[in-house]
C-alpha positions as CSV (number, residue, x, y, z in Angstrom):
1,M,0.2,0.2,0.1
2,Y,2.9,2.5,0.5
3,H,4.0,1.9,-2.8
4,I,0.7,3.5,-4.3
5,L,0.1,6.1,-1.9
6,K,3.7,7.4,-2.1
7,R,2.4,7.9,-6.1
8,F,0.1,10.3,-5.1
9,R,0.9,14.2,-6.3
10,M,2.3,16.7,-3.7
11,N,-1.3,18.7,-4.1
12,T,-3.6,15.8,-3.1
13,K,-1.4,15.1,0.3
14,T,-1.9,18.9,1.0
15,I,-5.6,18.9,0.6
16,T,-6.1,15.8,2.6
17,I,-3.6,17.3,5.6
18,L,-6.1,20.3,5.7
19,L,-8.8,18.2,5.5
20,M,-7.8,16.8,8.5
21,V,-7.0,19.5,10.3
22,L,-10.3,21.3,9.7
23,L,-11.6,17.5,10.9
24,I,-9.9,17.3,14.4
25,A,-9.6,21.4,15.1
26,P,-13.3,21.5,15.9
27,M,-13.4,19.1,18.4
28,T,-10.5,20.9,20.3
29,G,-12.8,23.7,21.8
30,H,-16.3,21.6,20.9
31,S,-15.8,18.3,22.1
32,Q,-19.1,17.1,22.1
33,K,-19.5,17.5,18.1
34,P,-19.7,14.0,16.4
35,F,-16.8,12.2,14.9
36,D,-16.7,8.8,13.5
37,F,-14.5,6.3,12.6
38,H,-16.7,3.5,10.6
39,A,-15.7,0.4,8.4
40,G,-17.0,-2.0,6.2
41,L,-18.0,-3.4,3.1
42,A,-17.8,-1.5,-0.5
43,L,-20.0,-3.3,-3.1
44,P,-19.0,-2.2,-6.7
45,L,-22.0,-1.1,-9.3
46,G,-22.6,-0.4,-12.7
47,G,-19.0,-0.3,-14.4
48,F,-17.0,-0.7,-11.4
49,A,-18.6,-4.3,-11.3
50,N,-19.5,-5.3,-15.0
51,D,-16.6,-8.4,-15.7
52,D,-17.2,-8.1,-19.6
53,K,-14.0,-7.0,-21.6
54,V,-11.8,-5.9,-18.6
55,I,-8.6,-5.6,-20.3
56,D,-8.7,-6.0,-23.9
57,M,-6.5,-4.1,-26.1
58,E,-8.8,-4.1,-29.2
59,E,-11.6,-2.8,-27.6
60,E,-11.6,-0.4,-25.0
61,S,-13.8,-0.6,-21.6
62,E,-14.9,1.3,-19.2
63,N,-14.9,-1.7,-16.8
64,C,-13.6,-2.2,-14.1
65,G,-14.8,-6.0,-13.0
66,A,-14.1,-5.2,-8.8
67,A,-15.0,-7.6,-6.4
68,P,-16.7,-6.9,-3.0
69,G,-13.7,-4.9,-1.0
70,L,-13.6,-3.3,2.1
71,T,-14.2,0.5,3.3
72,A,-13.0,2.5,6.4
73,G,-12.9,6.0,7.3
74,V,-13.6,8.9,9.4
75,H,-16.4,11.7,9.4
76,M,-17.1,14.9,11.2
77,I,-20.4,16.9,11.6
78,Y,-20.7,20.3,12.6
79,P,-24.5,21.3,13.7
80,L,-25.5,24.4,12.2
81,T,-29.0,24.6,13.7
82,G,-30.7,23.3,17.0
83,D,-33.2,21.0,14.3
84,G,-30.3,18.6,13.2
85,L,-29.1,20.1,10.4
86,G,-25.7,20.4,9.8
87,V,-22.3,20.2,7.5
88,F,-20.3,17.2,7.1
89,A,-16.4,16.2,6.2
90,G,-14.7,13.1,5.5
91,V,-12.4,11.0,4.2
92,D,-12.6,7.2,3.1
93,F,-10.1,4.2,1.8
94,T,-11.3,1.5,-0.3
95,Y,-10.3,-1.4,-1.3
96,N,-11.6,-3.8,-4.0
97,A,-9.9,-7.1,-6.1
98,M,-10.5,-7.3,-9.1
99,K,-13.1,-10.7,-9.7
100,K,-12.1,-14.1,-10.1
101,K,-14.2,-14.8,-13.0
102,V,-12.1,-11.8,-14.5
103,K,-8.8,-13.3,-13.2
104,D,-9.7,-16.6,-15.0
105,E,-10.5,-15.1,-18.3
106,L,-7.5,-13.2,-18.6
107,T,-5.2,-16.8,-17.2
108,E,-6.8,-18.4,-20.0
109,E,-6.3,-15.3,-22.8
110,I,-2.4,-15.6,-21.3
111,D,-2.6,-19.4,-21.8
112,D,0.8,-20.0,-20.3
113,G,0.6,-22.2,-17.4
114,E,3.9,-21.2,-16.2
115,A,3.3,-17.3,-16.3
116,D,3.6,-15.5,-12.6
117,I,0.5,-13.3,-13.0
118,H,0.0,-10.1,-10.5
119,F,-3.9,-9.0,-11.2
120,P,-4.7,-5.7,-10.8
121,S,-6.5,-3.6,-7.5
122,Y,-8.4,-1.1,-7.3
123,F,-8.0,1.6,-4.5
124,N,-10.3,4.3,-4.1
125,I,-10.0,7.7,-1.5
126,P,-12.8,10.0,-1.9
127,I,-12.9,12.9,0.1
128,T,-16.1,14.3,0.8
129,A,-18.0,17.0,2.5
130,G,-21.7,18.7,2.2
131,L,-24.8,18.6,4.2
132,N,-26.5,16.4,7.0
133,Y,-29.6,16.3,8.4
134,S,-30.6,14.0,11.5
135,F,-34.2,13.6,12.5
136,P,-36.3,11.2,15.1
137,V,-39.0,9.0,13.8
138,N,-40.0,7.8,17.6
139,E,-38.4,8.1,21.0
140,K,-36.2,5.4,20.3
141,T,-35.0,6.2,16.7
142,M,-32.5,8.4,14.9
143,L,-32.3,8.5,11.5
144,F,-30.0,10.9,9.2
145,I,-29.1,11.6,6.0
146,K,-26.4,13.2,4.1
147,L,-25.5,14.6,0.4
148,G,-22.4,16.2,-0.6
149,G,-19.4,16.4,-3.2
150,A,-16.5,14.4,-3.1
151,Y,-12.7,14.5,-4.6
152,N,-11.7,10.6,-5.6
153,I,-8.7,9.9,-5.9
154,F,-8.5,6.3,-7.9
155,K,-5.3,3.6,-8.5
156,M,-5.5,0.7,-10.4
157,T,-2.4,-1.0,-9.7
158,D,0.0,-3.0,-12.3
159,L,-1.1,-5.9,-14.5
160,T,1.8,-7.9,-14.5
161,V,2.7,-11.0,-16.3
162,E,6.8,-12.9,-15.5
163,F,7.8,-15.6,-17.6
164,D,11.4,-17.3,-18.5
165,S,13.1,-14.3,-15.9
166,E,11.0,-12.1,-18.8
167,K,8.2,-9.6,-18.2
168,A,5.2,-7.2,-19.5
169,S,2.8,-5.0,-17.9
170,I,-0.2,-2.4,-17.6
171,S,0.5,0.5,-15.7
172,M,-2.1,3.1,-15.0
173,N,-1.2,6.6,-13.9
174,T,-3.4,7.6,-10.4
175,S,-6.6,9.6,-11.7
176,K,-8.6,12.1,-9.2
177,K,-12.3,13.4,-10.1
178,F,-15.3,15.1,-8.3
179,G,-18.1,13.3,-7.9
180,F,-21.2,12.9,-5.2
181,L,-22.2,11.2,-2.2
182,A,-25.8,10.3,-1.1
183,G,-26.0,8.2,2.1
184,A,-28.5,7.4,5.3
185,G,-28.4,5.8,8.6
186,V,-29.9,5.1,11.6
187,Y,-28.3,5.7,15.3
188,L,-28.4,2.6,17.2
189,N,-27.3,4.2,20.4
190,D,-25.0,7.5,21.2
191,K,-22.0,5.5,20.6
192,L,-23.1,3.4,17.2
193,S,-24.6,3.9,13.6
194,L,-25.5,1.9,10.2
195,N,-24.8,3.7,7.3
196,L,-25.7,3.0,3.8
197,S,-24.3,5.4,1.4
198,Y,-23.5,5.4,-2.3
199,F,-20.4,6.9,-4.0
200,G,-20.8,8.2,-8.0
201,L,-17.5,9.0,-8.7
202,G,-17.9,9.1,-12.5
203,K,-15.4,7.9,-15.1
204,H,-12.0,8.4,-14.3
205,A,-9.4,8.9,-17.6
206,L,-6.4,6.8,-16.8
207,K,-3.3,6.6,-19.0
208,G,-0.8,4.5,-19.1
209,K,2.1,1.8,-20.6
210,L,2.0,-1.3,-22.1
211,R,5.4,-2.6,-21.9
212,E,6.9,-6.0,-22.9
213,P,9.8,-7.7,-23.6
214,G,11.8,-6.6,-26.6
215,E,9.4,-4.1,-27.4
216,E,8.8,-0.4,-27.4
217,A,6.5,0.9,-24.4
218,E,2.9,1.7,-25.7
219,S,0.9,4.5,-24.4
220,L,-2.8,3.4,-23.1
221,E,-5.5,5.3,-22.8
222,T,-9.0,3.9,-21.5
223,D,-12.0,5.5,-19.1
224,K,-12.6,3.4,-16.1
225,A,-16.1,3.6,-14.3
226,V,-16.1,3.9,-10.3
227,G,-18.7,3.8,-8.8
228,F,-19.8,2.0,-5.6
229,A,-22.4,1.5,-2.2
230,T,-20.6,0.9,1.1
231,F,-22.2,-0.7,4.5
232,T,-20.5,0.2,8.0
233,L,-20.9,0.5,11.3
234,A,-19.4,3.5,12.7
235,F,-18.7,4.2,16.0
236,H,-18.8,8.4,17.5
237,F,-16.7,10.1,19.7
């Protein structure tokens, strides 16, 4: 993971650091402000989940063939009014491997039982901010909804094939794009909540290189659709 994160440009690191400062700073003077850590499942949707023609050198595809993965993150909600309206800011980290079906198809296409294949994985870091509204439905149940913008950092790791001491690879650059977050949830008590969120992160324009033994590197360009739902348990403190 370190080798992936160190590729991000300095401006992205600066945005993340500034966001974390904004998340933590309100807590120093207003400890009552809700701050949460959440973790759970990341479920690919649309082209991000579609496993048709994921890596096809003859036909461009926006599909990723991503399998269900994991997510974790931190959010802060800053109340604006006394009736439940507030603003939120947060950062999440999601990981999705490639579906087994896609891996099997690529292995069959390469058709070399001696090859050592490392398949791509997908990493997303959406930095989000927007409006949050909490409201009671009865004396024991409090619901909330949120809607906001997202600045997403997307990385598709390398596909590499090694055989007879030679190596071929497809490497794609990190991409950044704006999208949105829509979510809802229910407080189980004052410390725990269940959250369902949708991240619509658009089509990321990727540029990269195809490298084969004895050949000049070939430039690649493709769009990859990124969208997923997350189901998480959050601890508020």
